Structure formats: C-alpha cells, structure tokens
PAVEXBA-745008 format. One line per 8 residues: their letters; for each residue y, z, x of N, C-alpha, C. Coordinates in steps of 0.1 Angstrom, whole numbers, plus 2048, in hexadecimal, padded with zeros to 3 digits. Each point is the difference from the previous one (the first is absolute). Layout:
REM PAVEXBA-745008
A) Y,Z,X,Y,Z,X,Y,Z,X; ... $
END
This chain:
REM PAVEXBA-745008
MRYIYGIL) 2E7,CA9,BBE,7F2,800,7FB,7F7,7F6,808; 807,7F7,807,7F8,7F7,808,7F7,806,80A; 805,80B,806,7F8,807,80B,7F4,806,7FB; 800,804,7F2,7F4,805,7FA,7F5,7F5,800; 804,7F4,7FD,7F7,7F5,800,7FA,7FE,80E; 809,800,809,7FC,7FE,80E,7F6,80B,805; 803,80C,7FC,7F7,80B,804,7F2,7FF,7FA; 800,7FD,7F3,7F3,800,7F9,7F8,7F4,803 $
WKDHSRTH) 806,7F4,802,7F8,7F4,802,7FD,7FE,80F; 806,807,809,7FE,7FE,80E,7F1,802,804; 7FB,7F8,808,7F2,801,806,7F5,7FF,7F5; 803,7F9,7F5,7F6,7FE,7F6,7FB,7F1,800; 7F3,7FF,800,7FA,7F2,7FF,800,7FB,7F2; 805,7F4,7FE,801,7FB,7F2,7F5,7F6,7FD; 7F6,7FF,809,7F5,7F6,7FD,7F9,803,7F4; 7FD,80D,7FD,7F8,803,7F4,809,7FD,7F3 $
LLWAFLGT) 80D,801,801,808,7FD,7F5,800,7F1,7FE; 800,7F8,80B,7FF,7F1,7FE,7F3,7FC,7F9; 7F5,807,804,7F3,7FC,7F9,801,804,7F1; 806,80C,7FD,801,804,7F2,809,7F6,7F9; 80B,7FB,806,809,7F6,7FA,7F8,7F3,7FD; 7F9,7FB,80A,7F8,7F4,7FE,7F5,801,7F6; 7F9,80C,800,7F6,802,7F6,806,800,7F2; 80B,807,7FE,806,801,7F3,805,7F2,7FB $
LAGFVLLL) 805,7F9,80A,805,7F2,7FD,7F5,7F7,7FB; 7F5,801,807,7F4,7F7,7FD,7FB,804,7F2; 7FF,80D,7FD,7FC,804,7F3,809,7FC,7F5; 80D,801,802,80A,7FC,7F6,7FF,7F1,7FD; 7FF,7F8,80B,800,7F1,7FE,7F3,7FC,7F9; 7F5,806,803,7F3,7FD,7F9,801,804,7F1; 806,80C,7FD,801,804,7F3,80A,7F7,7F8; 80C,7FE,805,80A,7F9,7F9,7FC,7F1,7FE $
AGIQFYMD) 7FA,7FA,80B,7FC,7F2,7FF,7F5,7FF,7F6; 7F7,809,7FF,7F5,800,7F6,805,800,7F2; 80A,809,7FD,805,801,7F3,808,7F3,7FC; 808,7FB,80A,807,7F3,7FD,7F7,7F5,7FE; 7F5,7FF,808,7F6,7F5,7FE,7F9,801,7F2; 7FD,80C,7FC,7F9,802,7F3,80A,7FC,7F4; 80C,804,801,80A,7FD,7F5,803,7F1,7FF; 800,7FA,80C,803,7F1,800,7F4,7F9,7FA $
LKSVLSQN) 7F4,803,804,7F4,7F9,7FA,7FE,803,7F2; 803,80C,7FC,7FF,804,7F1,80A,7F7,7F8; 80C,7FE,806,80A,7F8,7FA,7FB,7F2,7FE; 7F9,7FB,80B,7FB,7F2,800,7F5,7FF,7F5; 7F8,80A,7FE,7F5,7FF,7F7,805,800,7F1; 80B,807,7FE,805,801,7F2,80D,7F8,7FE; 804,7F7,809,80D,7F9,7FE,800,7F6,7F4; 7F4,7FC,7FC,7FF,7F7,7F5,7FC,807,7F3 $
RDLMDPEY) 800,80D,800,7FB,808,7F4,80C,809,7FC; 80A,7FA,7FA,80B,809,7FC,7FE,804,7F1; 80A,806,7FA,7FE,806,7F3,7FF,7F5,7F6; 804,7F4,803,7FF,7F5,7F6,7F2,7F9,801; 7F8,803,80A,7F3,7F9,802,7F6,80B,803; 7FC,808,7F6,7F6,80A,803,7F2,7FA,801; 7F6,807,804,7F3,7FB,801,7F7,805,7F4; 7F9,7F6,7FB,7F7,803,7F5,7F2,801,805 $
IVINKKVN) 7F9,80C,7FE,7F3,802,806,7F7,804,7F4; 7F5,7F8,7FF,7F6,802,7F6,7F5,809,806; 7FD,80B,7FA,7F7,80A,805,7F4,801,7F7; 7F4,801,806,7F4,802,7F8,7F7,80A,808; 7F6,805,7F9,7F7,809,807,7F5,7F8,808; 7FC,805,80B,7F5,7FA,808,7F3,801,7F8; 7F9,7F5,7FF,7F3,7FF,7F9,7F5,805,809; 7F9,80A,7FB,7F4,805,808,7F4,800,7F7 $
LGQTLGLG) 7F5,804,806,7F3,800,7F9,7FF,809,7F4; 807,80C,801,801,809,7F5,806,7FA,7F4; 80B,7F8,802,806,7FA,7F4,7F7,7F5,7FA; 7F8,7F9,809,7F7,7F6,7FC,7F5,806,7F7; 7FC,80C,803,7F5,807,7F9,806,808,7F4; 80D,7FF,7FE,806,807,7F5,802,80F,803; 801,804,80D,801,80E,803,80E,803,805; 809,7F6,800,80D,803,805,80B,7FA,7F7 $
RVGFSPKE) 80C,804,801,80B,7FB,7F7,806,7F3,806; 800,7F6,7F8,805,7F3,805,80F,7FF,7FF; 806,804,7F4,80E,7FF,7FE,808,80B,804; 80D,7FF,7FD,80A,80B,803,803,808,7F4; 7FE,80D,801,803,809,7F5,80F,802,7FF; 805,804,7F5,80F,803,7FE,805,809,80B; 7F8,80A,804,805,809,80A,801,7F9,80E; 7F7,7F7,803,800,7F9,80D,80C,7F7,800 $
IEEIAAQP) 803,7F9,7F5,80C,7F8,7FF,80D,808,802; 801,80B,7F9,80B,809,802,802,804,80F; 7F4,803,806,801,804,80E,805,7F5,809; 7FC,7F3,7FD,805,7F5,808,80F,7FE,7FE; 805,802,7F3,80E,7FE,7FD,808,80B,806; 7FA,80B,803,808,80C,805,802,7FF,80F; 7F9,7F6,807,802,7FF,80E,80E,7FB,804; 805,805,80C,80D,7FD,804,802,7F1,802 $
FADRVAPF) 7F6,7F9,804,801,7F1,803,7FF,7F8,7F3; 7FD,806,7F5,7FE,7F8,7F3,80D,800,7F9; 805,7F4,7FD,80C,7FE,7F8,7FC,7FF,7F1; 7F6,7F7,7FD,7FB,7FE,7F2,7F1,7FE,801; 7F9,804,7F6,7F2,7FE,7FF,7FC,7FC,7F2; 7F7,7F7,7FE,7FB,7FC,7F3,7F1,7FC,801; 7F8,805,7F6,7F2,7FD,800,7FE,7F2,7F9; 7F5,7F9,804,7FC,7F4,7FA,7FA,802,7F2 $
LSNQFPVS) 803,7F8,7F6,7F9,800,7F3,7F6,7F5,800; 7F3,803,7FC,7F5,7F6,801,7FB,7FD,7F1; 7FA,7F5,7FF,7FA,7FC,7F3,7F5,809,7FC; 7FF,804,7F4,7F5,809,7FB,7F6,7F8,7F7; 7FF,7F3,803,7F8,7F7,7F8,7FC,7F4,809; 7F6,7F8,7FC,7FC,7F5,808,80A,7F4,7FF; 803,7FA,80B,809,7F4,800,7F9,7F5,807; 802,7F4,7FA,7FB,7F4,807,80A,7F5,7FE $
GYTENERF) 7FF,7F5,808,809,7F5,800,7F8,7F3,802; 805,7F5,7F9,7FA,7F3,802,80A,7F5,7FD; 7FD,7F4,804,809,7F5,7FE,7F9,7F5,7F8; 808,7F8,7F9,7FB,7F4,7F9,80A,7F6,802; 7FF,7F8,80B,80A,7F7,804,7F9,7F3,806; 805,7F5,7FB,7FA,7F3,804,802,7FD,80F; 80C,805,805,803,7FC,80E,7FB,80A,80B; 7FB,80C,7FB,7FB,80A,80A,7F2,803,7FB $
PDFYTELF) 7F7,804,80A,7F3,804,7FD,800,80D,7F7; 7F7,800,7F7,800,80C,7F8,7FA,80C,808; 805,80C,7FD,7FA,80B,807,801,80C,7F7; 7F7,80A,802,800,80C,7F9,7FE,80C,80A; 807,80B,7FE,7FF,80B,809,803,80D,7F8; 7F9,80A,805,804,80E,7FB,80C,804,808; 809,807,7F9,80D,804,806,802,80F,7FF; 80A,805,806,806,80D,7FE,80F,7FF,800 $
FEAIPDEY) 806,809,7F9,80F,800,800,805,80E,804; 80B,800,807,807,80C,803,80F,7FE,7FD; 807,80B,7FF,80E,800,7FD,807,80B,806; 80C,7FE,804,809,80A,805,80E,7FD,7FB; 809,80A,800,80E,7FD,7FB,806,7F4,808; 809,7F9,7F9,806,7F3,806,807,803,80D; 806,80C,801,809,803,80C,7F8,7FF,80D; 7F2,801,7FF,7F8,800,80C,7FB,7F2,804 $
IDVKSGDW) 803,7F6,7F7,7FA,7F3,802,80A,7F7,808; 7FB,7F8,809,809,7F8,809,802,7F2,7FA; 7FA,7FD,7F5,802,7F2,7F9,80A,802,7F5; 80B,7F8,800,80A,800,7F6,7FF,7F3,7F8; 7FC,801,7F3,7FE,7F4,7F8,805,803,7F2; 807,7F6,7FA,804,802,7F2,7F4,800,7F6; 7F5,7FB,805,7F4,7FF,7F8,7F8,80D,800; 804,80A,809,7F8,80C,801,804,80A,7F5 $
KWDPESGT) 7FA,7FD,7F4,802,809,7F5,7F5,7FD,7F6; 7FD,80A,7F8,7F6,7FE,7F6,806,7FF,7F2; 7FD,7F4,7FA,806,7FD,7F3,7F4,7FF,7F6; 7FE,80A,7F8,7F4,800,7F6,800,7F4,7F7; 80C,7FA,7FD,801,7F5,7F7,7FA,7F3,807; 804,7FE,80C,7FA,7F4,807,7F2,802,805; 7FD,80D,803,7F3,804,804,7FC,7FB,80F; 809,7FA,807,7FD,7FC,80E,801,80C,809 $
IPIIIPQD) 7F5,801,808,7FF,80B,80A,805,7FB,80D; 80C,805,805,804,7FC,80E,7F8,808,80A; 7FC,7F9,80B,7F8,806,80A,806,7FE,80E; 7FF,80A,808,804,7FE,80F,7F3,803,808; 7FD,7F7,809,7F5,801,809,804,802,80E; 7F8,806,809,805,801,80E,800,7F3,807; 80A,7FE,809,801,7F4,808,7F3,7FE,808; 7FA,80B,804,7F4,7FF,808,7F5,7F9,7F9 $
YLNLYNFG) 7FF,802,7F2,7F6,7F9,7F9,801,7F1,801; 80C,7FB,7FE,802,7F2,801,7FD,7FB,80E; 804,808,80B,7FD,7FC,80D,7F1,7FF,803; 7F9,80A,7FB,7F1,800,802,7FA,7F3,7FA; 805,7FC,7F4,7FB,7F4,7FA,804,7F4,808; 80D,7FE,803,804,7F4,806,7FC,7FE,80E; 7FE,80B,808,7FD,7FF,80E,7F2,805,804; 7F9,805,7F6,7F2,805,802,7F6,7F9,7F8 $
FAPSQGLP) 801,803,7F3,7F6,7FB,7F6,801,7F1,7FE; 80C,7FB,7FD,801,7F2,7FD,7FB,7F7,80B; 804,801,80D,7FB,7F8,80B,7F1,801,801; 7FA,80B,7FE,7F2,802,802,7F7,7FA,7F5; 807,7FE,7F5,7F8,7FA,7F4,805,7F2,7FD; 808,7FA,808,805,7F3,7FE,809,7FE,7F3; 807,80B,7FD,809,800,7F4,80E,7FE,805; 808,7FB,7F7,80F,7FE,804,807,80D,800 $
QIPKGVIS) 80A,800,809,809,80C,801,80A,7FF,7F4; 805,80C,7FC,808,800,7F4,80D,807,803; 80C,7F9,7FF,80D,806,803,804,80A,7F4; 809,809,804,804,80A,7F6,805,7FA,7F3; 808,7F5,801,806,7FA,7F4,7F5,7FB,7F6; 7F5,7FB,806,7F5,7FA,7F7,7F9,80C,7F9; 7FD,80B,808,7F9,80B,7FA,808,806,7F4; 80D,800,801,808,805,7F5,7FF,7F7,7F3 $
LIKLQIRL) 7FC,7F4,802,7FF,7F7,7F5,7F2,800,7F9; 7F6,807,807,7F3,800,7FA,800,80A,7F4; 7FA,7FB,7F5,800,808,7F4,7F3,808,800; 802,80D,800,7F4,809,800,7FE,806,7F2; 7F4,804,7FE,7FC,807,7F4,7FB,80D,804; 806,80B,7FB,7FC,80D,804,7F9,807,7F4; 7F4,804,802,7F8,806,7F5,800,810,802; 805,806,7F6,800,80F,800,7F5,805,7F6 $
KGEGRGNY) 7F7,808,805,7F5,804,7F8,800,80E,7FC; 800,803,7F4,7FF,80E,7FB,7F2,804,7FE; 7FE,80C,7FB,7F3,806,7FF,7F9,7F9,7F4; 7F3,7FD,802,7F8,7FA,7F5,7FF,7F1,802; 7F5,7FA,7FC,7FD,7F2,802,80A,7F8,7F7; 806,7F5,805,809,7F8,7F9,80E,805,7FF; 802,80C,806,80E,805,7FF,807,7FC,80D; 806,7F4,7FF,808,7FB,80B,80B,7F7,7FB $
QDYPGRIV) 809,7FD,809,80B,7F7,7FC,805,7F8,80C; 802,7F3,7FF,805,7F8,80B,80F,7FF,7FF; 806,801,80C,80F,7FF,801,803,7F6,80B; 80B,7F8,7FE,804,7F7,80B,805,808,80C; 7FD,7FC,80C,805,807,80C,807,7F7,809; 809,805,808,808,7F7,809,803,808,80D; 7FE,7FA,80B,803,806,80D,80F,7FD,803; 808,80B,801,80E,7FE,801,806,804,80E $
GFSNRIHS) 7F7,804,809,805,804,80D,7F4,804,809; 804,802,80D,7F6,804,80A,806,80B,808; 7F9,80B,801,805,80C,806,7FC,801,80F; 809,804,809,7FD,803,80E,7FF,80F,802; 803,807,7F5,800,80F,802,7F4,807,7FA; 7FB,7FB,7F5,7F5,807,7F9,7F4,7F7,7FF; 7F4,805,805,7F4,7F8,800,7F8,804,7F3; 805,7FB,7F5,7F9,802,7F3,805,7F6,7F6 $
ILVPYDFL) 7F8,7FE,7F5,804,7F7,7F6,809,808,7F6; 80C,7FC,7FF,80A,808,7F9,804,7FA,7F2; 802,808,7F6,805,7FC,7F3,80B,809,7FD; 809,7FD,7F6,80A,809,7FD,7FB,80E,7FB; 807,80A,803,7FC,80E,7FD,7FF,802,7F0; 80A,7FB,7F9,800,802,7F2,7F4,7F8,7F9; 7FC,7F4,806,7F5,7F9,7FB,7F3,808,801; 7FE,805,80C,7F3,807,803,7FF,80D,7F8 $
EWANAKYG) 80C,807,7FE,7FF,80C,7F7,7FC,7FB,7F2; 806,7F5,7FB,7FD,7FB,7F3,7F1,7FC,7FF; 7FB,7F9,80A,7F2,7FB,800,7F6,80C,801; 804,80A,808,7F7,80C,801,7FF,807,7F3; 80B,801,7F9,800,807,7F3,7F8,7F8,7F5; 800,7F2,801,7F9,7F8,7F6,7F2,7FE,804; 7FD,7FD,80D,7F2,7FC,803,7F9,80A,809; 807,80A,805,7FA,809,80A,7F5,809,7FA $
YFKKADPS) 7F5,801,806,7F5,809,7FC,7F9,806,80C; 804,7FC,80D,7FA,806,80B,806,80F,801; 7F8,809,806,805,80D,803,80C,800,809; 80B,806,7FC,80C,7FF,807,7FE,807,80E; 803,7F8,80B,7FD,806,80D,80E,802,807; 7FF,808,80A,80C,803,808,804,7F3,808; 80D,7FE,802,805,7F4,808,7F9,7FF,80D; 7FB,7F4,804,7F9,7FE,80C,80A,7FD,80C $
QVILVSKD) 80C,7FC,7FC,80A,7FD,80A,80E,806,7FC; 807,803,80A,80E,805,7FE,809,7F8,809; 80C,7FC,7FB,809,7F9,809,80B,80A,804; 803,801,80D,80A,809,805,80B,7F8,806; 80C,804,7FD,80C,7FA,806,806,80A,80B; 801,7FC,80C,805,808,80B,80C,7FA,807; 80A,807,801,80C,7FB,807,7FF,800,80F; 7F6,807,805,7FE,801,80F,7F1,7FF,803 $
PTDPAIIR) 7FB,7F3,800,7F1,7FE,803,7FD,803,80E; 80A,803,809,7FD,804,80E,7FC,80F,801; 802,807,7F5,7FD,80F,800,7F1,802,803; 7FD,807,80B,7F2,803,803,7F9,808,7F6; 808,807,7F8,7FA,809,7F5,7F8,7F8,7F6; 803,7F3,7FE,7F9,7F8,7F7,7F1,7FF,803; 7FE,7FB,80D,7F2,7FF,804,7F9,80D,801; 807,80A,804,7FA,80E,801,7FC,804,7F2 $
FLDERGYD) 808,7FE,7F7,7FD,804,7F2,7F4,7F9,7FA; 800,7F2,803,7F5,7F8,7FB,7F2,804,806; 801,803,80D,7F3,804,807,7FB,80D,7FB; 80A,80A,7FE,7FC,80D,7FC,7FA,800,7F2; 805,7F8,7F7,7FB,7FF,7F2,7F5,7F7,7FE; 7FC,7F8,80B,7F5,7F6,7FE,804,7F4,7F8; 80D,7FD,800,806,7F4,7F9,800,7F4,80A; 801,7F4,7FA,801,7F4,809,80A,7F7,7FA $
TIREKLKS) 804,7F6,809,80A,7F6,7FC,7FE,7F5,80A; 808,7F5,7FE,800,7F5,80A,807,805,80C; 7F9,803,80B,806,806,80B,80A,7F7,808; 7FF,7F3,7FD,809,7F7,806,80F,804,7FD; 802,805,7F4,80D,803,7FB,806,80C,808; 7F7,808,806,804,80D,806,7FF,7FF,80F; 801,7F4,806,800,7FE,80E,80B,808,807; 80C,7FF,7FA,80C,807,806,7FD,80F,7FF $
SRMNIILK) 7FA,805,7F6,7FD,80F,7FF,7F6,804,80B; 7F6,7F8,802,7F6,803,80B,807,800,80E; 809,7F6,802,807,7FF,80C,809,80C,802; 806,805,7F5,809,80B,801,7F8,80D,804; 7F3,801,7FB,7F8,80B,804,7FD,800,80F; 7FD,7F3,805,7FD,7FF,80F,80C,803,808; 80C,7FC,7FB,80D,803,807,802,80F,800; 7FE,806,7F5,802,80F,800,7F7,807,809 $
FIISFLVV) 7F4,7FB,801,7F6,806,809,805,7FF,80F; 804,7F3,803,805,7FE,80E,80C,808,803; 809,800,7F7,80D,808,802,7FD,80F,801; 7F6,805,7F7,7FD,80E,801,7FA,803,80E; 7F8,7F7,805,7FA,802,80D,80B,801,80B; 80A,7F6,7FF,80B,800,809,809,80D,7FF; 802,804,7F4,808,80C,7FE,7F9,80C,806; 7F3,801,7FF,7F8,80B,806,802,800,80F $
IASIIIGL) 7FE,7F4,806,801,7FF,80F,80E,803,804; 80A,7FA,7F9,80E,803,803,803,80F,7FF; 7FB,806,7F5,803,80F,7FE,7FA,808,80C; 7F4,7FC,804,7FA,807,80C,808,7FF,80C; 805,7F3,803,809,7FE,80B,80C,808,7FF; 807,7FF,7F5,80C,807,7FE,7FE,80F,801; 7F5,805,7FB,7FD,80F,801,7FE,804,80E; 7F8,7F8,808,7FE,803,80E,80E,800,807 $
AFLVFLLS) 808,7F6,7FD,80D,7FF,807,809,80B,7FC; 7FF,805,7F4,807,80C,7FB,7FC,80C,809; 7F3,802,801,7FB,80B,808,805,7FF,80F; 800,7F4,805,804,7FE,80E,80F,804,801; 808,7FB,7F6,80E,804,800,802,80F,800; 7F9,806,7F7,800,80F,7FE,7FC,807,80D; 7F5,7FC,806,7FB,807,80C,809,7FD,80C; 806,7F4,800,808,7FC,80B,80D,809,800 $
LQLMISRS) 806,801,7F4,80C,808,7FF,7FD,80F,802; 7F5,804,7FC,7FC,80E,802,7FE,803,80F; 7FA,7F6,807,7FE,801,80E,80D,801,807; 809,7F7,7FC,80D,800,807,807,80E,7FE; 7FF,805,7F4,806,80D,7FD,7F9,80B,808; 7F3,7FF,801,7F8,80B,807,804,7FF,80F; 802,7F5,806,803,7FF,80E,80F,804,802; 808,800,7F6,80E,804,802,802,80E,7FA $
SEKIRRLN) 7F5,808,7FE,801,80D,7FA,80A,809,807; 7FF,801,80E,809,809,807,80E,7FC,7FF; 803,7F2,800,80D,7FB,7FE,806,804,7F2; 7F7,7FF,7F6,804,802,7F3,804,80F,7FE; 7F8,809,806,803,80E,800,80D,804,806; 803,7F9,80C,80C,803,807,80C,7FB,7F8; 7FF,7F4,7FA,80B,7FB,7F8,803,809,7F4; 7F5,805,7FB,802,809,7F4,807,80D,804 $
KLGFHYRE) 7FD,805,80D,806,80C,805,80F,7FE,803; 803,7F3,803,80E,7FC,803,808,7FE,7F3; 7F9,802,7F4,808,800,7F4,7FD,7F3,7F7; 7F8,7F8,804,7FD,7F4,7F8,7F6,803,7F5; 803,7FC,7F4,7F7,802,7F5,7F3,7F7,801; 7F5,804,7FB,7F4,7F8,801,801,7F2,7FA; 809,7FF,7F6,802,7F3,7FA,808,7F7,809; 809,805,808,807,7F8,809,7F7,7FB,80B $
ISRPYVVL) 7F7,809,804,7F6,7FD,80B,7F6,7F6,7FB; 7FD,800,7F3,7F7,7F7,7FA,805,7F2,7FE; 80E,7FF,800,806,7F3,7FD,7FC,7F5,809; 7FF,802,80E,7FC,7F4,808,7F2,7FB,7FC; 7F7,808,7FC,7F3,7FB,7FC,801,7F9,7F3; 808,805,7F7,802,7F9,7F3,806,7F2,802; 80A,800,809,807,7F3,802,7F6,7F6,806; 7F8,805,80A,7F5,7F7,806,7F7,7FB,7F5 $
LVILLAGV) 7FC,809,7F7,7F7,7FC,7F5,807,7F5,7F7; 80D,802,7FD,807,7F7,7F8,800,7F2,806; 803,800,80E,801,7F3,807,7F2,7F9,800; 7F6,807,802,7F2,7FA,800,7FC,7FB,7F2; 803,808,7F6,7FC,7FB,7F3,809,7F5,7FB; 80D,800,803,808,7F5,7FD,7FC,7F3,806; 7FB,801,80D,7FB,7F5,807,7F3,7FA,7F9; 7F7,80A,7FC,7F4,7FC,7F9,803,7F9,7F3 $
TGLSLLIT) 80A,805,7F8,803,7FA,7F4,806,7F2,801; 80A,7FF,809,807,7F3,802,7F6,7F5,805; 7F8,804,80B,7F7,7F6,805,7F5,7FC,7F7; 7FA,80A,7F8,7F5,7FD,7F7,805,7F7,7F5; 80C,802,7FB,806,7F7,7F6,803,7F3,805; 805,7FF,80D,803,7F3,806,7F3,7F8,802; 7F5,807,805,7F4,7F9,803,7F9,7FB,7F3; 801,809,7F6,7FA,7FC,7F3,807,7F5,7FA $
SLLTSKFS) 80E,7FF,801,808,7F5,7FB,7FC,7F3,807; 7FE,801,80E,7FC,7F4,807,7F2,7FB,7FC; 7F7,809,7FE,7F3,7FC,7FB,801,7FA,7F2; 808,806,7F8,802,7FA,7F2,805,7F2,801; 80A,7FE,808,806,7F3,802,7F5,7F6,805; 7F8,804,809,7F6,7F7,806,7F5,7FD,7F5; 7FC,80A,7F8,7F7,7FE,7F6,805,7F7,7F5; 80D,801,7FD,807,7F8,7F6,7FF,7F1,804 $
TMAAAWSL) 803,7FE,80D,7FF,7F2,805,7F2,7FA,7FF; 7F6,808,804,7F2,7FC,7FF,7FD,7FD,7F1; 804,809,7F7,7FD,7FE,7F2,807,7F3,7FA; 80C,7FD,805,807,7F4,7FC,7F8,7F4,803; 7F9,800,80C,7F8,7F5,804,7F4,7FE,7F7; 7FC,80A,7F9,7F5,800,7F6,805,7FE,7F2; 80D,7FD,7FE,807,7FE,7F3,800,80D,7F8; 801,80C,807,801,80D,7F9,80E,805,803 $
QISTSLHG) 806,806,7F5,80D,805,802,7FF,810,7FF; 804,806,80B,801,80F,800,80D,804,806; 803,80D,7FE,80D,805,804,802,7FF,80F; 80C,7FD,804,803,800,80E,807,80C,805; 802,809,7F7,807,80D,803,7F6,80C,7FC; 803,80B,806,7F8,80C,7FD,802,805,7F2; 7F5,805,7FA,801,805,7F2,807,80E,802; 806,805,7F5,807,80C,800,7F7,80C,803 $
VIYGTAMG) 7F3,7FF,7FB,7F7,80B,802,7FD,802,80F; 802,7F6,808,7FE,801,80F,80A,80A,806; 80C,7FE,7FC,80B,809,805,7FE,80E,7FB; 7FC,801,7F3,7FD,80E,7FB,7F5,807,807; 7F5,7F8,803,7F5,806,807,804,804,80E; 807,7F8,807,804,803,80E,809,80C,800; 80A,800,7F7,809,80C,800,7F9,80D,7FC; 7F7,7FF,7F7,7F9,80C,7FB,7F7,806,80B $
LIALIFIS) 7F9,7F7,807,7F7,805,80B,808,806,80C; 80B,7F9,803,809,804,80B,806,80E,7FD; 804,801,7F3,806,80D,7FC,7F6,80B,801; 7F3,7FD,7FC,7F6,80A,800,7FD,804,80F; 7FF,7F7,809,7FD,803,80E,80C,807,806; 80C,7FC,7FD,80C,807,805,801,80F,7FC; 7FE,802,7F3,801,80D,7FA,7F6,809,806; 7F3,7FB,801,7F5,809,805,803,803,80F $
NMIAILIS) 804,7F7,808,802,802,80E,80C,809,802; 80B,7FE,7F8,80C,808,802,7FD,80F,7FD; 7F8,802,7F5,7FC,80E,7FD,7F8,806,80B; 7F7,7F8,806,7F8,806,80B,808,803,80C; 80A,7F7,803,809,803,80B,808,80D,7FE; 806,802,7F4,808,80B,7FD,7F8,80D,801; 7F3,800,7FB,7F8,80B,800,7FC,804,80F; 7FD,7F6,808,7FD,802,80E,80B,806,808 $
TRKLCK) 80C,7FB,7FE,80C,805,808,804,80E,7FB; 7FE,802,7F3,804,80D,7FB,7F6,80B,805; 7F3,7FD,802,7F7,809,805,804,804,80F; 804,7F6,807,803,802,80E,80D,808,802; 809,7FF,7F6,80D,807,801,7FF,80E,7FB; 7F5,804,7FA,7FF,80E,7FC,7FE,80A,80C $
END
C-alpha cells in the first residue's frame, strides 16, 4: 500500500496545505481562548454569589412626566408582578406594602432636640430583610412599633447634615435609645392615635422605612382610608445577578433599580459582546481555512486524476485510492487539535499567573467545554472533507 502513497503524493506542493493548517490553527486558538477567557471571567464575577448568598434587587418603575401628570401607571399591577416572578433569573419576588393613612413622628426628650416629621412606612416579608433582631415583632399589647431605617439615612445625617449644621453626630446605639412617638391618623379630624416607636436596626439592603408586615396590615385595616394603590416597589431575589437577562428585562419593561448592584451583569453583557465578536472572527478564519483544506485536497486529487484512473484499472477500489488523502487529512487535523489545545493551555496558564497578581483566582486548566468544542469542530471538518474526497475519487474511477 505504501507505493500508492508514493504515487499519489509525488510531485505535489504542500505549501497550500501548510497555509490551510496555520489558518485553521489560528482560528481554533482564537475561538478556544476566547471561550476559556469568558468562562474564567464569568466565574470571577460570580465567585462570591453562591446559592447561600443570593442578590436582593429592589425594582421600581422609572418616573416620567406622564406619571407626574397622572397619565401613567406608577405601581406594579398583579400581572406585572407575576411576569417578573416568571423570569428565569427570579428565585423569589415580593411586592412592598405601603401605609394607606398619614404617619408622622416626633420626640419629647430632655437630652435630645425635639423634632417632628411626616413619615411613610413600608413592609415586606421578614425573609427579605437583612436585619435580625428579637425586637422585630409587633405586639398589640405593648403597642411599641419596631422600625428599621436604611444605613444610608444615618450616614447622610452623620456625615452630611450634622457637620453642615453644627450638630453632633449620633452613633447607632444612641439612636436605638431615642424614644419616638408615632402618630397614626385615620380619616376625620381628631381620629388619630400615638404609639411608641423604636429603631431596632439599620438596613444595607432596602432603602425604605420598614415596619413589621403584620403591623402594617393591622394599621391599614384600622386607619387606612387612602385609595388602595398598586405596589410602587418589588423586591426580587436572584441567584445569579451576573445574568445579562436581568438588565435586558428591566430596560425592555422600563423598570429601574440601583444599577450599582448589577455591575457584574453589565460586565457580563460586555464580555458576551466581546466573545461574540471573537467567535465571529474565529468562525470566519476557520471557515476560510476549511475551504482552503477542501480546495487543496481537491486540487491534489485533480492533479493526480490520471494516476487515480490507472490505479483503478489495476484493480484498486476508489476507497483504497482515497485513503492516502484521508490519512493526510487526519494528520493535519490531529496537528491542529493538539497544537490549538496546547497553545490555549499555555495562554490560560499565563492569564492565571497575571490574575493571581491581581488577587483573582481563576482556573489553571482548560474547561471541559473547550475540549468538546475542539473535538466537535474537528469532527465536522474531517467528515465534510472525507466525504468530498470520496466523491471526487469515485467520479474519477467511473
């Protein structure tokens, strides 16, 4: 069988095959390295967001002039809440409950300046709150209203308002000792009741004045007379805040949130765009290299057409005659596969070393999908070229 190889490969230039080999190799390295790079960075973005630490995202509708003039819907309808809950990135969803009556607060304390302010209350189920306190419960007998305020409110006072007004800064422990009086006003003049209030915690998750859910339900039933409105805010729990579908969904529906919480999601969108661009370029390179492979092998077969016909007349089957070209194809593609995986592995190791210098931990080995992608593409190129070789030699042998 060796003399068949010698006959068919004699006097053939292999320069065009070399260029096809190098082109395919470049395309494979670009594609595999791009996928590896994306998966590593995605892992870095989500490494601190496991199933035990999901992200809590508060969603509201963007305020526009139409809503200001009463021409648009401010809150979330039940259908819209169901739509949010049905999204793949949503694990749990709960609407905020708001007070349906006027609320105000004031102090009467010899050690602190008296103040009076209008307030608002909101409530969500306890499972969404990041403050754990034994005082976070509504007891109708004691009548004390536990309150959670945002940490940012205290920071604004201590580091903004107080220094500018020459007022003392107040630590958390002292605020919790201040005795508040909360006035709940029902419909009609003189229909109000004062209750003691106490700040029991500071939330870093929710930017609202929170009271227990069962208290606000009770208070709305007793004092509420405002027209019941749709919830203006919804809290969403997502196990994967890096999912680009979150930002895409919010933008499509005209919803808004604190975008700082979705930095990783926006970064993921950028990464997907970059990787998509690299995949397109790599696919073009691989496609062109595939055509060069195909044309090169077809050219070799065409130049050896007389030899192929003679071998066929000597009794060799067209499959035996095709074997040298198939073997050559296997050698070239095996070389592409091995070298592309080796180069990608070296690039991964180099990138891992650079990331370690930035205190980032990424994989030092290739992901399984890299091997699957390489083998799948190589198999596709091999099968396509092998079929083309068999068809060409069969035609010449007829």
